[in-house]
C-alpha positions, 0 to 999 in steps of 0.5 A, a space after each residue: 416821616 413822609 416827604 410832605 412833612 419833611 418839606 413842611 418842617 423845613 419851611 417852618 424851620 426856615 421861617 423861624 430862622 429868618 424871623 430870628 434874624 429879623 429880630 436880632 438884626 436891629 439889636 446888634 447882638 448886644 447884651 442889653 439891646 435897650 441901651 441903644 435905640 435907632 432913630 426909627 425906634 425912638 420915633 415909635 417910643 415918642 409916639 407911645 409916650 414911653 420915653 424921656 429924651 435928653 438933648 445933651 447939646 449946647 443950648 444954642 444948638 437945642 434952641 435952633 432945632 431938636 427932637 420933639 419933646 426932648 429936654 435940654 441938659 447940656 453935658 457941661 451943666 453936669 460938669 464940676 471943676 475942682 480947685 486944681 482945675 481938673 474937670 470932673 463929673 458932678 459928684 453932688 447927688 442932690 445937685 444932680 437929682 435937682 437938675 434931672 427932676 427939674 427937667 421932668 426925669 423921674 426914677 421910673 423913666 426910660 431915658 434916651 440921650 443924644 448929642 452931635 459929638 459922636 456919643 461922647 457927650 450923651 454917654 457921659 450923661 448916661 454914665 452919670 445917670 447910671 452912677 447915681 442909680 438910674 440904669 434905665 438909660 440908652 443912647 440914640 445910635 448915630 445921635 442927632 445926625 441920625 434923626 430924620 423925623 420932625 423937629 421942634 425949636 421950642 422947649 416942651 412944657 415940663 412937669 417937675 418930677 422926683 428923681 432920687 440920686 443914690 451916690 454909691 460911687 460904683 462907676 467913677 474912681 480916683 487917681 489913687 484907685 488907678 495907681 493901686 491897679 497898676 501892674 495888677 493882672 486883674 485890671 485892664 486900663 483902657 486909653 480911649 484917646 487918639 494915637 498921637 495923644 497916647 504916644 505923647 506926640 500931641 498934648 492937649 490943652 491943660 495936660 502937664 505931660 504927653 504919653 499914657 498911663 503905664 501899661 494902658 491898652 489903646 483902643 480909640 473911642 471912635 473905633 467903636 463906630 462903624 467906619 462906613 456909617 457916621 456915629 453908628 456903633 459896631 455890632 456886638 460881634 465886631 466889638 467883641 473881636 476888637 476888644 478881646 484882641 487887645 486883652 480887654 476881656 469881661 473877666 477883668 475890671 476895666 478902667 477907662 480914661 481919655 483926656 477929661 473922661 468925655 470920649 472914654 464915656 462912650 467906650 465905657 458905656 459900650 463895654 458895660 451896657 452893650 457888651 455886658 462887661 460886669 466891671 467897668 469903671 471910669 477914671 474921671 480925672 483922666 489924663 488932665 489929672 494924671 499928667 499934672 501929678 508925679 504919677 508915672 508916664 509911658 510914651 
């Protein structure tokens, strides 16, 4: 091979590497890059009319200003409260389907959700969508704080759609399921709360006791984020290093919890959708339920 061919081949290879790097950079190396979109990507999708956007913030915040075309489904509207006071995700498939359909969300839609709570609210809505059989869902990376495009203060005209909720119960588990997983090496219980809650130094409102579920690994939900960029998630390599260092590996079934399964929703979403962990579950009763029973506690 002569020198000219070698130089030409080298240039082609270099171009290929640079092109690959340019493609790989926005997706963060995630298992499912479509599960997380940037503000710039969302603007393009809105322009192409290829997305449905859900604003998971409170009505007052939505009415003040929101992303063009976004419908408002406050996360609290999808909550349920049991007779014992435990906050749960909406377990009624028909009710959930009615809410989504009334806001124009159909079975075939690609849905992007945002909030201004670090992703905990939008991830909770996303988890419920996934639980009810709608996997084509994503979070806006950085949430409302990352949006720099145009905004609106009026709700869009919505055409009701047919949304089918399949209540297969694969992503949300009960306290009995968690108890059965204690001391089972095939499971990892992940506590997503701040350190003071994990140790029992701080006890949130409604909790009966302080501490954590025995054997639970502690990785706070905000540790999923880049410390230098508000609400922007770390790339896959950083997340992999962080989780695997604590034994949270894809060969295990991961059970995530926090105080009321809001903050843990982000951790669960990161593990399942961005890192591709096959078995990730949410204990929806979380510490609010566990601490008010005779279940064992560690400090």
